[in-house]
C-alpha positions as YAML, in Angstrom:
chain: A
units: angstrom
residues:
- id: 1
  name: MET
  ca: [2.85, -5.58, -21.77]
- id: 2
  name: THR
  ca: [-0.66, -4.87, -20.46]
- id: 3
  name: LEU
  ca: [-1.33, -3.34, -17.08]
- id: 4
  name: SER
  ca: [-2.57, -6.70, -15.79]
- id: 5
  name: GLN
  ca: [0.72, -8.31, -16.83]
- id: 6
  name: LYS
  ca: [2.63, -5.49, -15.15]
- id: 7
  name: SER
  ca: [0.73, -6.05, -11.90]
- id: 8
  name: ARG
  ca: [1.67, -9.72, -11.94]
- id: 9
  name: SER
  ca: [5.31, -8.98, -12.78]
- id: 10
  name: VAL
  ca: [5.73, -6.68, -9.77]
- id: 11
  name: SER
  ca: [3.65, -9.03, -7.61]
- id: 12
  name: ARG
  ca: [1.06, -6.58, -6.41]
- id: 13
  name: LYS
  ca: [-2.59, -7.35, -5.94]
- id: 14
  name: PRO
  ca: [-4.81, -6.54, -8.94]
- id: 15
  name: HIS
  ca: [-6.56, -3.20, -8.45]
- id: 16
  name: ILE
  ca: [-10.27, -3.35, -9.27]
- id: 17
  name: VAL
  ca: [-12.40, -0.19, -9.32]
- id: 18
  name: PHE
  ca: [-16.16, -0.26, -8.93]
- id: 19
  name: LEU
  ca: [-18.24, 2.58, -10.38]
- id: 20
  name: TYR
  ca: [-21.28, 2.91, -8.13]
- id: 21
  name: TYR
  ca: [-23.49, 5.97, -8.31]
- id: 22
  name: TYR
  ca: [-25.83, 4.65, -5.63]
- id: 23
  name: PHE
  ca: [-23.61, 4.04, -2.62]
- id: 24
  name: PRO
  ca: [-23.98, 4.47, 1.15]
- id: 25
  name: PRO
  ca: [-25.13, 6.58, 2.89]
- id: 26
  name: MET
  ca: [-27.77, 6.23, 0.18]
- id: 27
  name: GLY
  ca: [-30.09, 3.34, 0.95]
- id: 28
  name: GLY
  ca: [-32.32, 1.00, -1.04]
- id: 29
  name: GLY
  ca: [-32.17, -2.42, -2.64]
- id: 30
  name: GLY
  ca: [-29.49, -1.65, -5.21]
- id: 31
  name: VAL
  ca: [-27.23, -0.22, -2.54]
- id: 32
  name: GLN
  ca: [-27.64, -3.38, -0.44]
- id: 33
  name: ARG
  ca: [-26.37, -5.45, -3.39]
- id: 34
  name: ILE
  ca: [-23.29, -3.27, -3.70]
- id: 35
  name: VAL
  ca: [-22.56, -3.39, 0.04]
- id: 36
  name: LYS
  ca: [-22.71, -7.20, 0.07]
- id: 37
  name: TRP
  ca: [-20.42, -7.41, -2.97]
- id: 38
  name: LEU
  ca: [-17.84, -5.32, -1.17]
- id: 39
  name: LYS
  ca: [-18.33, -7.03, 2.17]
- id: 40
  name: TYR
  ca: [-17.51, -10.52, 0.87]
- id: 41
  name: LEU
  ca: [-14.74, -9.91, -1.67]
- id: 42
  name: ASP
  ca: [-11.39, -11.60, -1.05]
- id: 43
  name: TYR
  ca: [-9.22, -8.65, -0.03]
- id: 44
  name: SER
  ca: [-6.19, -10.87, 0.45]
- id: 45
  name: ARG
  ca: [-6.11, -11.14, -3.35]
- id: 46
  name: LEU
  ca: [-7.57, -7.79, -4.49]
- id: 47
  name: ASP
  ca: [-6.99, -4.08, -4.03]
- id: 48
  name: VAL
  ca: [-10.44, -2.46, -4.29]
- id: 49
  name: SER
  ca: [-11.57, 1.10, -4.89]
- id: 50
  name: VAL
  ca: [-15.02, 2.63, -5.35]
- id: 51
  name: ILE
  ca: [-15.82, 5.77, -7.28]
- id: 52
  name: THR
  ca: [-19.16, 7.31, -6.36]
- id: 53
  name: VAL
  ca: [-20.79, 10.70, -5.91]
- id: 54
  name: LYS
  ca: [-20.57, 12.93, -2.88]
- id: 55
  name: GLU
  ca: [-23.55, 12.76, -0.58]
- id: 56
  name: SER
  ca: [-26.53, 14.30, -2.29]
- id: 57
  name: HIS
  ca: [-30.29, 14.37, -2.32]
- id: 58
  name: TYR
  ca: [-31.73, 10.87, -2.27]
- id: 59
  name: TYR
  ca: [-35.03, 9.74, -0.83]
- id: 60
  name: ALA
  ca: [-33.60, 6.64, 0.92]
- id: 61
  name: VAL
  ca: [-30.75, 7.09, 3.37]
- id: 62
  name: ASP
  ca: [-29.06, 4.43, 5.53]
- id: 63
  name: PRO
  ca: [-25.68, 5.58, 6.90]
- id: 64
  name: SER
  ca: [-25.30, 2.30, 8.83]
- id: 65
  name: LEU
  ca: [-24.48, 0.55, 5.53]
- id: 66
  name: LEU
  ca: [-21.08, 2.28, 5.52]
- id: 67
  name: GLN
  ca: [-20.12, 0.21, 8.58]
- id: 68
  name: GLU
  ca: [-20.41, -3.00, 6.52]
- id: 69
  name: ILE
  ca: [-17.78, -1.89, 4.02]
- id: 70
  name: PRO
  ca: [-14.24, -3.02, 4.93]
- id: 71
  name: ASP
  ca: [-11.74, -0.30, 5.80]
- id: 72
  name: THR
  ca: [-9.44, -1.54, 3.04]
- id: 73
  name: VAL
  ca: [-11.85, -0.28, 0.36]
- id: 74
  name: ARG
  ca: [-10.65, 3.04, -1.04]
- id: 75
  name: ILE
  ca: [-13.71, 5.30, -1.57]
- id: 76
  name: VAL
  ca: [-13.43, 8.27, -3.93]
- id: 77
  name: ARG
  ca: [-16.39, 10.67, -3.88]
- id: 78
  name: THR
  ca: [-16.88, 13.09, -6.76]
- id: 79
  name: ASP
  ca: [-19.11, 16.00, -7.65]
- id: 80
  name: SER
  ca: [-21.91, 15.71, -10.17]
- id: 81
  name: PHE
  ca: [-24.12, 18.05, -12.18]
- id: 82
  name: ASP
  ca: [-27.38, 16.46, -11.09]
- id: 83
  name: PRO
  ca: [-30.83, 17.98, -11.73]
- id: 84
  name: PHE
  ca: [-32.18, 16.34, -8.57]
- id: 85
  name: ARG
  ca: [-29.48, 18.01, -6.46]
- id: 86
  name: LEU
  ca: [-30.54, 21.35, -7.87]
- id: 87
  name: ALA
  ca: [-34.21, 20.60, -7.17]
- id: 88
  name: ALA
  ca: [-33.42, 19.55, -3.59]
- id: 89
  name: TRP
  ca: [-31.36, 22.68, -3.06]
- id: 90
  name: LEU
  ca: [-34.17, 24.89, -4.36]
- id: 91
  name: LYS
  ca: [-36.68, 23.02, -2.22]
- id: 92
  name: LYS
  ca: [-34.51, 23.52, 0.89]
- id: 93
  name: ARG
  ca: [-34.48, 27.25, 0.27]
- id: 94
  name: ASP
  ca: [-38.31, 27.28, 0.26]
- id: 95
  name: THR
  ca: [-39.25, 27.34, 3.95]
- id: 96
  name: SER
  ca: [-42.99, 26.85, 3.51]
- id: 97
  name: PRO
  ca: [-44.43, 23.87, 5.48]
- id: 98
  name: LYS
  ca: [-45.33, 21.92, 2.32]
- id: 99
  name: ASN
  ca: [-41.63, 21.62, 1.43]
- id: 100
  name: LYS
  ca: [-40.33, 19.90, 4.56]
- id: 101
  name: GLU
  ca: [-40.14, 16.46, 2.91]
- id: 102
  name: LEU
  ca: [-37.55, 15.58, 0.27]
- id: 103
  name: PRO
  ca: [-39.25, 14.58, -2.99]
- id: 104
  name: ARG
  ca: [-38.96, 11.07, -4.33]
- id: 105
  name: GLU
  ca: [-37.36, 11.39, -7.74]
- id: 106
  name: SER
  ca: [-39.67, 8.97, -9.52]
- id: 107
  name: SER
  ca: [-42.83, 10.91, -8.66]
- id: 108
  name: ASP
  ca: [-41.68, 14.29, -9.88]
- id: 109
  name: TRP
  ca: [-42.18, 16.35, -13.03]
- id: 110
  name: LEU
  ca: [-38.41, 16.69, -12.98]
- id: 111
  name: ARG
  ca: [-38.06, 12.96, -13.71]
- id: 112
  name: ARG
  ca: [-40.00, 13.32, -16.98]
- id: 113
  name: LEU
  ca: [-38.09, 16.41, -17.99]
- id: 114
  name: SER
  ca: [-34.69, 14.89, -17.20]
- id: 115
  name: ALA
  ca: [-35.55, 11.70, -19.13]
- id: 116
  name: ALA
  ca: [-36.23, 13.83, -22.20]
- id: 117
  name: VAL
  ca: [-33.16, 16.04, -21.84]
- id: 118
  name: PHE
  ca: [-30.41, 13.89, -20.33]
- id: 119
  name: ILE
  ca: [-29.13, 10.93, -22.36]
- id: 120
  name: PRO
  ca: [-28.60, 8.15, -21.28]
- id: 121
  name: ASP
  ca: [-30.05, 9.21, -17.90]
- id: 122
  name: SER
  ca: [-30.32, 12.08, -15.44]
- id: 123
  name: ARG
  ca: [-26.96, 11.13, -13.90]
- id: 124
  name: VAL
  ca: [-24.95, 11.97, -17.04]
- id: 125
  name: GLY
  ca: [-23.67, 15.04, -15.18]
- id: 126
  name: TRP
  ca: [-21.54, 12.61, -13.16]
- id: 127
  name: PHE
  ca: [-19.66, 11.47, -16.29]
- id: 128
  name: PRO
  ca: [-16.79, 14.02, -16.40]
- id: 129
  name: PHE
  ca: [-16.20, 13.85, -12.65]
- id: 130
  name: ALA
  ca: [-16.18, 10.05, -12.51]
- id: 131
  name: LEU
  ca: [-13.93, 9.78, -15.58]
- id: 132
  name: MET
  ca: [-11.40, 12.24, -14.14]
- id: 133
  name: ALA
  ca: [-11.50, 10.46, -10.77]
- id: 134
  name: LEU
  ca: [-10.74, 7.16, -12.56]
- id: 135
  name: TRP
  ca: [-7.82, 8.74, -14.38]
- id: 136
  name: HIS
  ca: [-6.35, 10.31, -11.22]
- id: 137
  name: LEU
  ca: [-6.77, 7.05, -9.33]
- id: 138
  name: HIS
  ca: [-5.13, 5.15, -12.21]
- id: 139
  name: ARG
  ca: [-2.10, 7.46, -12.04]
- id: 140
  name: GLU
  ca: [-1.68, 6.87, -8.29]
- id: 141
  name: HIS
  ca: [-2.69, 3.19, -8.14]
- id: 142
  name: PRO
  ca: [-2.68, 1.50, -11.57]
- id: 143
  name: ILE
  ca: [-6.08, -0.04, -12.32]
- id: 144
  name: ASP
  ca: [-6.40, -3.58, -13.67]
- id: 145
  name: GLY
  ca: [-10.17, -3.66, -14.15]
- id: 146
  name: VAL
  ca: [-13.28, -1.51, -13.87]
- id: 147
  name: VAL
  ca: [-16.74, -2.80, -12.90]
- id: 148
  name: ALA
  ca: [-19.70, -0.48, -13.56]
- id: 149
  name: SER
  ca: [-22.95, -1.01, -11.69]
- id: 150
  name: MET
  ca: [-26.03, 0.08, -13.63]
- id: 151
  name: PRO
  ca: [-28.41, 1.83, -13.45]
- id: 152
  name: PRO
  ca: [-27.58, 4.59, -13.92]
- id: 153
  name: TYR
  ca: [-26.26, 3.80, -17.37]
- id: 154
  name: THR
  ca: [-23.88, 6.73, -17.06]
- id: 155
  name: ALA
  ca: [-21.67, 4.40, -14.97]
- id: 156
  name: GLY
  ca: [-21.39, 2.10, -18.00]
- id: 157
  name: LEU
  ca: [-20.48, 5.06, -20.21]
- id: 158
  name: VAL
  ca: [-17.74, 6.06, -17.79]
- id: 159
  name: GLY
  ca: [-16.33, 2.52, -17.83]
- id: 160
  name: ALA
  ca: [-16.49, 2.29, -21.63]
- id: 161
  name: ALA
  ca: [-14.86, 5.70, -22.08]
- id: 162
  name: PHE
  ca: [-12.08, 4.81, -19.65]
- id: 163
  name: HIS
  ca: [-11.48, 1.53, -21.49]
- id: 164
  name: ALA
  ca: [-11.29, 3.33, -24.85]
- id: 165
  name: TRP
  ca: [-8.92, 5.93, -23.40]
- id: 166
  name: GLN
  ca: [-6.63, 3.82, -21.20]
- id: 167
  name: ARG
  ca: [-7.23, 0.27, -22.48]
- id: 168
  name: VAL
  ca: [-8.18, -0.99, -19.02]
- id: 169
  name: PRO
  ca: [-10.83, -3.73, -19.14]
...
């Protein structure tokens, strides 16, 4: 019996987990898409969770987007080994006037370096944290399906690894 069949046999709502790296309070176009997805889902028929990263360095921030997400959505925030977090932390420590503004990732030498070093993308440091968060969530609230939002492609790797490990679609 698959997990989906089990959920129907005990008459609980299917539990769907979304893997979103870019999630409020981060802002931007991709985050808007995610917020609208969550805002208009039918929660009378679904139990929904989101796995994302803890707040970190990001050039676009819009905390008001969190208010559009229904309270029924379970949000799990994880750590991540992220080169841009490290760069932002180092930049914060430098108190010279030229370093008051947070750098945009796409205009940085760090972007080129991380593209060469980190496969599939610079967010691959999120992989172990997101995978373990999925597993812990699955133990507490059995998961019936995982949806990965890309980019970053690391989210897709997390979903594929979880499927291979736990056989959850």
